[in-house]
Residue frames relative to the residue before (quaternion, step in Angstrom):
aa qw qx qy qz dx dy dz
M 1.0000 0.0000 0.0000 0.0000 0.00 0.00 0.00
S 0.6863 0.4764 -0.3053 0.4571 3.62 0.85 -0.89
R 0.6126 0.5358 -0.3543 0.4605 3.61 1.08 -0.63
Q 0.6375 0.5157 -0.3210 0.4739 3.59 1.03 -0.79
K 0.6510 0.5042 -0.3160 0.4713 3.57 0.97 -0.85
G 0.6392 0.5259 -0.3234 0.4586 3.58 1.00 -0.77
S 0.6588 0.4940 -0.3025 0.4800 3.58 0.96 -0.86
R 0.6375 0.5181 -0.3206 0.4716 3.58 1.00 -0.82
G 0.6471 0.5179 -0.3112 0.4649 3.58 1.01 -0.82
E 0.6419 0.5182 -0.3215 0.4649 3.59 0.98 -0.81
R 0.6553 0.4951 -0.3127 0.4771 3.59 0.97 -0.82
E 0.6414 0.5305 -0.3191 0.4532 3.59 0.97 -0.85
V 0.6812 0.4723 -0.2848 0.4815 3.58 0.88 -0.94
A 0.6135 0.5415 -0.3529 0.4537 3.61 0.99 -0.76
H 0.6574 0.5062 -0.3045 0.4679 3.59 0.97 -0.85
I 0.6552 0.5096 -0.3130 0.4616 3.60 0.90 -0.91
I 0.6866 0.4741 -0.2879 0.4701 3.59 0.83 -0.98
Q 0.6364 0.5361 -0.3414 0.4370 3.59 0.94 -0.82
E 0.6636 0.4915 -0.3156 0.4674 3.61 0.84 -0.89
W 0.6603 0.5085 -0.2961 0.4666 3.57 0.97 -0.88
W 0.7323 0.4490 -0.2534 0.4448 3.61 0.73 -1.07
R 0.5859 0.5911 -0.3735 0.4096 3.61 1.14 -0.47
K 0.4847 0.6170 -0.4495 0.4270 3.60 1.24 -0.01
L 0.7140 0.3894 -0.2221 0.5378 3.57 1.25 -0.52
E 0.7944 0.0941 -0.0120 0.6000 3.58 0.82 -1.03
R 0.3503 -0.8185 0.4214 0.1727 3.56 -0.01 1.37
T 0.7687 0.3558 -0.1993 0.4927 3.59 1.02 -0.66
A 0.3586 0.7561 -0.4858 0.2526 3.59 1.22 0.17
E 0.1575 -0.7660 0.6192 0.0706 3.54 -1.04 0.90
F 0.0773 -0.7632 0.6406 0.0358 3.55 -1.11 0.76
I 0.0498 0.7939 -0.6012 0.0768 3.55 -0.85 1.05
R 0.6187 -0.4898 0.4456 0.4228 3.54 -1.35 0.18
T 0.4759 -0.6230 0.5307 0.3222 3.54 -1.10 0.66
P 0.4934 -0.6526 0.4684 0.3336 3.63 -0.78 0.92
L 0.8335 0.0977 -0.1412 0.5252 3.54 -0.96 0.99
S 0.2262 -0.8349 0.4769 0.1562 3.59 1.33 0.17
G 0.8274 -0.0090 -0.0584 0.5585 3.52 0.22 1.32
G 0.5065 0.6908 -0.4003 0.3257 3.57 1.26 -0.26
W 0.6479 0.5147 -0.3190 0.4621 3.59 1.22 -0.36
Q 0.3869 0.7724 -0.4541 0.2179 3.59 1.20 -0.12
P 0.6441 0.5166 -0.3619 0.4326 3.66 0.90 -0.68
N 0.7123 0.3691 -0.2410 0.5462 3.61 1.13 -0.58
K 0.2002 -0.8497 0.4788 0.0934 3.56 0.34 1.31
K 0.6443 0.5259 -0.3338 0.4438 3.63 0.97 -0.79
A 0.6731 0.4781 -0.3046 0.4749 3.60 0.88 -0.89
A 0.6478 0.5247 -0.3266 0.4454 3.59 0.91 -0.87
A 0.6747 0.4791 -0.2967 0.4767 3.60 0.93 -0.84
H 0.6494 0.5343 -0.3215 0.4354 3.60 0.93 -0.89
F 0.7602 0.3545 -0.1915 0.5096 3.58 0.92 -0.91
K 0.3925 -0.7182 0.4755 0.3226 3.60 1.30 0.10
A 0.3958 0.7413 -0.4355 0.3227 3.55 0.95 0.97
N 0.3760 0.7417 -0.4871 0.2668 3.59 1.07 0.58
G 0.7023 0.4108 -0.2605 0.5198 3.59 1.16 -0.47
D 0.7008 -0.4634 0.3456 0.4179 3.54 -1.30 -0.30
L 0.7586 0.2990 -0.1774 0.5511 3.60 1.24 -0.36
M 0.1964 -0.7358 0.6360 0.1246 3.52 -1.27 0.61
T 0.0795 -0.8132 0.5758 0.0289 3.57 -1.16 0.54
T 0.3899 -0.6722 0.5723 0.2620 3.51 -1.33 0.38
A 0.4395 0.7171 -0.4448 0.3078 3.60 1.28 -0.11
A 0.3972 -0.7537 0.4831 0.2021 3.55 -0.74 1.09
F 0.7853 0.3415 -0.1575 0.4919 3.58 1.08 -0.70
F 0.4307 0.7056 -0.4594 0.3249 3.62 1.26 0.19
P 0.2466 -0.8398 0.4680 0.1218 3.62 -0.41 1.17
F 0.6541 0.5938 -0.2842 0.3725 3.59 1.23 -0.32
C 0.2331 -0.6618 0.6867 0.1902 3.47 -1.42 0.43
V 0.1755 -0.8464 0.5014 0.0385 3.58 -0.39 1.28
E 0.0756 -0.7381 0.6693 0.0401 3.53 -1.05 0.93
V 0.1606 -0.7823 0.5985 0.0629 3.57 -1.06 0.82
K 0.0060 -0.7953 0.6049 -0.0392 3.58 -0.82 1.05
W 0.0408 0.7601 -0.6452 0.0649 3.55 -0.70 1.16
R 0.2316 0.7847 -0.5184 0.2490 3.51 0.09 1.34
E 0.4254 -0.7279 0.4910 0.2194 3.55 -1.20 0.53
Q 0.7214 0.5057 -0.2551 0.3985 3.59 0.94 -0.84
W 0.5666 0.5335 -0.4488 0.4392 3.56 0.50 1.21
S 0.4562 -0.6984 0.4945 0.2442 3.54 -1.18 0.63
V 0.3968 -0.7160 0.5306 0.2198 3.55 -0.63 1.17
D 0.6658 0.5151 -0.3094 0.4423 3.58 0.86 -0.96
N 0.6604 0.4939 -0.3145 0.4701 3.60 0.88 -0.89
F 0.6423 0.5237 -0.3270 0.4541 3.57 0.96 -0.84
L 0.7085 0.4627 -0.2725 0.4579 3.58 0.74 -1.03
D 0.6861 0.4618 -0.2735 0.4912 3.59 1.16 -0.62
G 0.4810 -0.6890 0.4254 0.3359 3.61 1.27 0.02
K 0.4628 0.6512 -0.4586 0.3891 3.55 1.06 0.81
P 0.6809 -0.5068 0.3246 0.4174 3.61 -1.17 0.44
T 0.2756 0.6990 -0.6262 0.2082 3.54 -1.03 0.99
A 0.7447 -0.4751 0.2540 0.3938 3.56 -1.23 0.52
P 0.6289 0.5664 -0.3814 0.3717 3.68 0.81 -0.73
W 0.5936 0.5651 -0.3898 0.4199 3.62 1.07 -0.46
A 0.6371 0.4922 -0.3254 0.4961 3.60 1.04 -0.69
W 0.6250 0.5255 -0.3423 0.4647 3.60 1.05 -0.69
W 0.6270 0.5316 -0.3406 0.4564 3.59 1.05 -0.73
V 0.6354 0.5119 -0.3295 0.4749 3.60 0.95 -0.84
Q 0.6304 0.5226 -0.3260 0.4724 3.62 1.00 -0.81
T 0.6425 0.5273 -0.3148 0.4583 3.59 0.96 -0.87
C 0.6671 0.4977 -0.2957 0.4688 3.58 0.93 -0.90
T 0.6339 0.5257 -0.3228 0.4665 3.58 1.03 -0.79
A 0.6565 0.5008 -0.3094 0.4716 3.60 0.94 -0.87
A 0.6542 0.5158 -0.3145 0.4550 3.60 0.95 -0.87
A 0.6437 0.5245 -0.3250 0.4527 3.59 0.96 -0.81
K 0.6595 0.5028 -0.3003 0.4713 3.61 1.07 -0.71
Q 0.6988 0.4496 -0.2470 0.4985 3.56 1.22 -0.51
D 0.7205 -0.4575 0.2386 0.4633 3.56 0.58 1.21
G 0.6405 -0.5636 0.3299 0.4041 3.58 1.05 0.68
D 0.2088 0.7860 -0.5505 0.1884 3.58 1.05 0.70
V 0.5713 -0.5833 0.4597 0.3493 3.55 -1.32 0.30
P 0.4061 -0.7134 0.5045 0.2677 3.62 -0.77 0.94
M 0.0264 0.7583 -0.6503 0.0367 3.55 -1.09 0.86
M 0.0356 -0.8034 0.5944 -0.0085 3.57 -0.73 1.06
W 0.1621 -0.7402 0.6476 0.0798 3.53 -0.99 0.98
M 0.0683 0.8089 -0.5782 0.0815 3.61 -0.82 0.97
R 0.0918 0.7898 -0.6035 0.0601 3.53 -1.23 0.56
K 0.2631 -0.6848 0.6454 0.2128 3.49 -1.48 0.03
N 0.6288 -0.5270 0.3944 0.4139 3.58 -1.24 0.18
R 0.8311 0.0477 0.0354 0.5529 3.57 0.82 -0.98
I 0.4658 -0.5990 0.5612 0.3304 3.52 -1.27 0.49
P 0.5159 -0.6722 0.4202 0.3246 3.63 -0.67 1.03
G 0.8235 0.2285 -0.1922 0.4824 3.56 -1.02 0.92
T 0.7292 0.3289 -0.2290 0.5547 3.61 1.26 0.12
A 0.4847 -0.6272 0.5116 0.3316 3.52 -1.34 0.07
K 0.4763 0.6910 -0.4232 0.3414 3.58 1.30 0.03
S 0.4635 -0.6506 0.5260 0.2920 3.53 -1.12 0.73
F 0.4006 -0.6748 0.5618 0.2620 3.53 -1.14 0.66
P 0.3775 -0.7509 0.4885 0.2345 3.62 -0.67 1.01
W 0.6026 -0.5023 0.4535 0.4229 3.54 -1.30 0.24
L 0.1606 -0.7286 0.6565 0.1108 3.55 -1.11 0.79
V 0.2012 -0.7667 0.6009 0.1025 3.55 -1.05 0.80
L 0.1171 -0.7886 0.6018 0.0466 3.58 -0.73 1.09
V 0.0524 0.7563 -0.6493 0.0599 3.53 -1.04 0.93
P 0.6203 -0.5580 0.3796 0.3998 3.62 -1.13 0.39
V 0.5429 -0.6191 0.4609 0.3309 3.57 -1.03 0.82
E 0.6183 0.5535 -0.3515 0.4334 3.62 1.00 -0.71
F 0.6350 0.5188 -0.3271 0.4698 3.59 1.04 -0.73
V 0.6346 0.5373 -0.3171 0.4561 3.58 0.99 -0.88
V 0.6801 0.4790 -0.2840 0.4769 3.57 0.90 -0.93
A 0.6823 0.5095 -0.2920 0.4355 3.59 0.84 -0.98
H 0.7575 0.3520 -0.1869 0.5171 3.58 1.10 -0.69
T 0.3734 -0.7674 0.4469 0.2683 3.58 1.33 0.32
M 0.1648 0.8026 -0.5435 0.1825 3.52 0.79 1.11
S 0.6755 -0.4676 0.3774 0.4272 3.57 -1.31 0.23
Q 0.6193 -0.5369 0.4162 0.3936 3.53 -1.24 0.49
P 0.4515 -0.6948 0.4839 0.2814 3.62 -0.89 0.87
D 0.5698 -0.5850 0.4583 0.3510 3.55 -1.31 0.32
V 0.7803 0.1105 -0.0523 0.6133 3.58 1.13 -0.68
R 0.0255 0.7807 -0.6222 0.0524 3.52 -0.92 0.98
W 0.1401 -0.7814 0.6056 0.0550 3.55 -0.84 1.03
S 0.3477 -0.6859 0.5785 0.2722 3.55 -1.21 0.38
A 0.5878 -0.5716 0.4355 0.3716 3.55 -1.16 0.60
E 0.6219 0.5571 -0.3373 0.4349 3.58 1.05 -0.76
L 0.6453 0.5128 -0.3177 0.4686 3.60 0.96 -0.86
L 0.6821 0.4863 -0.2992 0.4570 3.57 0.83 -0.96
R 0.6543 0.4963 -0.3199 0.4724 3.59 0.94 -0.81
A 0.6436 0.5213 -0.3237 0.4575 3.61 0.97 -0.84
N 0.7072 0.4287 -0.2479 0.5046 3.59 1.11 -0.67
R 0.4293 -0.7256 0.4295 0.3235 3.57 1.36 0.10
V 0.3481 0.7092 -0.5200 0.3247 3.55 0.99 0.94
D 0.2620 -0.7407 0.5984 0.1568 3.56 -0.87 0.99
F 0.0025 0.8024 -0.5954 0.0413 3.56 -0.41 1.24
G 0.5434 -0.6132 0.3933 0.4171 3.56 1.29 0.23
T 0.6793 -0.4682 0.3553 0.4394 3.57 -1.05 -0.74
V 0.6719 0.4661 -0.2814 0.5021 3.59 1.31 -0.06
L 0.2643 -0.7826 0.5484 0.1298 3.57 -0.47 1.22
P 0.2168 -0.8072 0.5340 0.1273 3.62 -0.66 1.04
V 0.1720 -0.6823 0.6823 0.1982 3.47 -1.48 0.06
A 0.2824 -0.7740 0.5447 0.1562 3.59 -1.21 0.39
Y 0.1343 -0.7599 0.6335 0.0572 3.51 -1.23 0.76
D 0.4658 -0.5495 0.5910 0.3629 3.52 -1.26 0.44
F 0.5422 -0.6698 0.3817 0.3341 3.61 -0.74 0.97
N 0.6064 0.5597 -0.3682 0.4282 3.62 1.03 -0.65
R 0.6581 0.4819 -0.3079 0.4898 3.59 0.99 -0.77
F 0.6358 0.5484 -0.3344 0.4280 3.55 0.98 -0.83
I 0.7488 0.4060 -0.2407 0.4653 3.60 0.75 -0.99
E 0.5067 0.6031 -0.4406 0.4306 3.60 1.25 0.09
M 0.6049 0.5523 -0.3567 0.4493 3.57 1.19 -0.48
A 0.5375 -0.6410 0.4487 0.3145 3.55 -1.07 0.75
P 0.4549 -0.6901 0.4836 0.2880 3.61 -0.82 0.92
Q 0.5277 0.6352 -0.4097 0.3875 3.61 1.15 -0.49
R 0.6214 0.5727 -0.3192 0.4288 3.54 1.13 -0.69
M 0.7648 0.3964 -0.1709 0.4783 3.55 1.13 -0.71
R 0.4762 0.7121 -0.4249 0.2926 3.57 1.21 -0.27
T 0.5118 -0.5830 0.5152 0.3643 3.51 -1.28 0.35
M 0.5808 -0.6186 0.4046 0.3412 3.57 -1.12 0.52
E 0.7827 0.1280 -0.0885 0.6026 3.58 1.17 -0.49
A 0.6268 -0.5491 0.3954 0.3864 3.54 -1.20 0.51
K 0.3643 -0.7229 0.5498 0.2060 3.53 -1.09 0.78
């Protein structure tokens, strides 16, 4: 069941990103990476086909390596408060995949089915590096952590400090702002 939900989440995110990115590249296609991670042992093939993340694309100017996580067993409160919880390990995985993919920018989409204690759905959150946000003069993120807070809470966020956006706010931003300067 969780594998099906993960695949469904990857397809959903691929569709959202494709509609958004087509404002820049009209014919760009985004799909789930076949076997989603199954190419990892063959590092050269994975890098060549940009298949280190959960999504693949034909977009020439798309700078991101995308990981998608739709899981239930993590604490929203701990995550938002910068305390230890599973999404921090997922972020490190996302950064590792991006580094293997010609140094692409890590992007992680994550969600749960419900906000704890309510019947409301938990929206997709989009994590990207704070340095990317600053360099591309993007809108202020919905959640911003300091490296000092995360270190004080003993959170391993790797070497790339993320910020988070509600996905609706993220895709309101123009993709032209985030594109690479030359085709990949």
